[in-house]
C-alpha positions, 0 to 999 in steps of 0.5 A, a space after each residue: 499500499 503506498 503511503 500517503 505524503 501530505 507535504 502540500 494539503 489543500 481545503 476542498 470542503 468547509 463546513 461543521 464536524 458531522 458534514 465534514 465527517 460525510 464529505 471525507 467518507 465520500 472522498 475515502 470511498 472514491 480513492 481519494 485520501 482525506 483528513 479533517 482539520 478543526 480550527 476552532 477550540 470547541 471541538 475539543 470539549 464538544 465536537 458536535 456542537 455547531 463549530 461555525 463552519 470551521 472544519 476542513 476537509 483537506 486532501 493532497 494537493 495532487 488530488 484537488 481537482 478530483 477531489 472537488 469534482 467528487 464532492 459537488 457530485 455528492 454533497 450538494 
C-alpha cells in the first residue's frame, strides 16, 4: 500500500463536523485520502456542537481537482 505524503494539503470542503465527516467518507470511498482539520477549540470540549463552519476537509494538492469534483457531485 502506498504511503500518503501530506506535503501540500488543500481545502476541498468547509462546514461543521458532521458534514466534514460525511465528505471525508465520500472522498475515501472514491479513493482519495482525506483528513479533517478543525479550526475551533470548541471541538475539543464539544465535538458535535455546531462549529460555525470551521471544520475543513483537506486533501493532497495532487488530488484537489478530482476531490472537488467528487464533493460537488455527491454533496449539494
